[in-house]
Residue, then its C-alpha position, 0 to 999 in steps of 0.5 A: m486435571t489432578l486427582s486431588l482436583v477430582l476429588q474436591a469435585l466429588f466432595a462438592g458435588v455429594t455435598n451440594g447434592i444432599v441439599y438438592a436430595l432434601v429439596g427433591m425428597g420433599l416435592s416428591a413426597i408432596f407430588k405422591g400424596s396429593r399430585v400437586i406439583n409444588a413450585m414453592q418447595g424452594e421457599f420451605a428452605v428459605i423460611g426454615a433457614m431464615t426462621t432459625v437464623l432469627l431464632l438464633t441471633k434475634a431472639g437469642w435461642p440455642y443453636a440445637a432449639a433453633i434449628a428445631g423451630g426452623a424445621i417445625a416452621g417449615a412443616l407448619v407452613g406446609a400444613f397451612i398451605e394444605v389446609a387454606f388453599v390445597r384442600f379448598m381447591a381440591k373440594k372444587n375439583a381444581s385441575e392439576d394446572s390451577f395447583l401449580l399456579l397456585t403454588i407459583g403465586l405463593a412462591l412469589s408471596l413468600s419471597a416478597s414477605i421475606l424481602y419485606f420483612v427480613g430485608r435483601d441481605g444473605h445471611l448465614l449459620p454457624p457450621l456445625g462441627g466449628e470451623g475445621v476441615l478434613i484434608v483427603m489427598d489434598a482435597v478439603i472438606q468442612f467438617h460441616a459438610l460432613w455433617l450435612i452429609a450424615i444428617g442428609i443420609g440420616a433423613t433418607l433412611a428415616l423417611r424410608a422407615f417412616y414410609h414403610r414402618t409406621t402407621i402413618g406413614l403406611s397410610m399415607m402410602a395407601a391414600s396415595i395409590d387408592a384414595d377411595g379404596a384407603a377411605t374405605t377401610g377408614i383412613n382419613v385422606a385429607r388428613m394424610r394429604t396434609f401430612t404430605f404437605v407437612l413432610g415436604g415443609l420439614l424437608g425443604a426446611l431441613g435442606g435449607i437449614l443445612v445448606t445455609p452455613l455454606i451460602a449465604v440465604d436470601y429471598q431470591l435463593g427459593l426458585n433456584l432450590t426449587l429447580k434443583g429440588f425438581a430435577a432431582a425428583v424427576l431424575g429419581g421418578l417423581t412420585n419417589p421420594l427416595g429415587a429423589a435421593v439418587g437424583g439429587i446426588t446425580l445432579g450434584l456431581v454432574e454440576s461439580l464436574a462440570i465445573i472442573g471439565i468446563s467452566s463454573s458458568y456453564k454448570d446449570v447449562v450442563a447439568f440440566s442439559v444431563l437431565i434432558v438427555i437421562m429424561i430422553l434415555m429413561p423416561q422413568g427416571i433413574l431407578g426406572r418404573a419400578g423406582r417410581r412406585g417406590g416410597 
């Protein structure tokens, strides 16, 4: 095992980890604000990516506008799901199991819809920064991967600032901690819950858009991203969206190091085995009990 091979694995691990982190942060944000485990979080990524592809190739939009359209599509789908389904079930005092079954059903429905309307073929987007690569000690990383990492870090910092420095973010945190108490201060708890789904859809779509220049996105990708995003969220503490960033990068690094240490066929086995061990040793997540309370 050479140093350049390890460095290559680290580059790949951080790149994949950022994607897992974005999906995981969206899932965690939704759970934090609504206590709904969103089993269709990966579908937000597919929706964002497919919308961007269609706007770019079929509608002829400029790339930047197509990316914005894909991200907005994810946010709008998130808002629609909360208003049309989650809010109605919440009024009926549905159980957490019912919400989980709802999101599983929606994930399957959205996957089937993409298959029907878009087809089974995979789709790629042009890489940000062009086709160039950066070579560091014989290890190669694409310029797009550097953009992905930078945007992912920027999104994480922006999310922290949103939760702690904006009125809506602070209201969302208050509603998630004590809904009744927040309502007595004039906070519209139902609206804050809708905003959590908007935020979750936006983050998921962003992850999907950023990964599409690296791997072809098709109707089947959503489940895999949901599993990896959920693992990232659990590793970081399910109620802490920012902890999911730590969990995502950890998961990505474990996967990449498993490939060079064992075999690419066992990367998922190794990654989820490590997840199980971490959960046994640190049931509150990597950041501990304090991290679970974070925002």
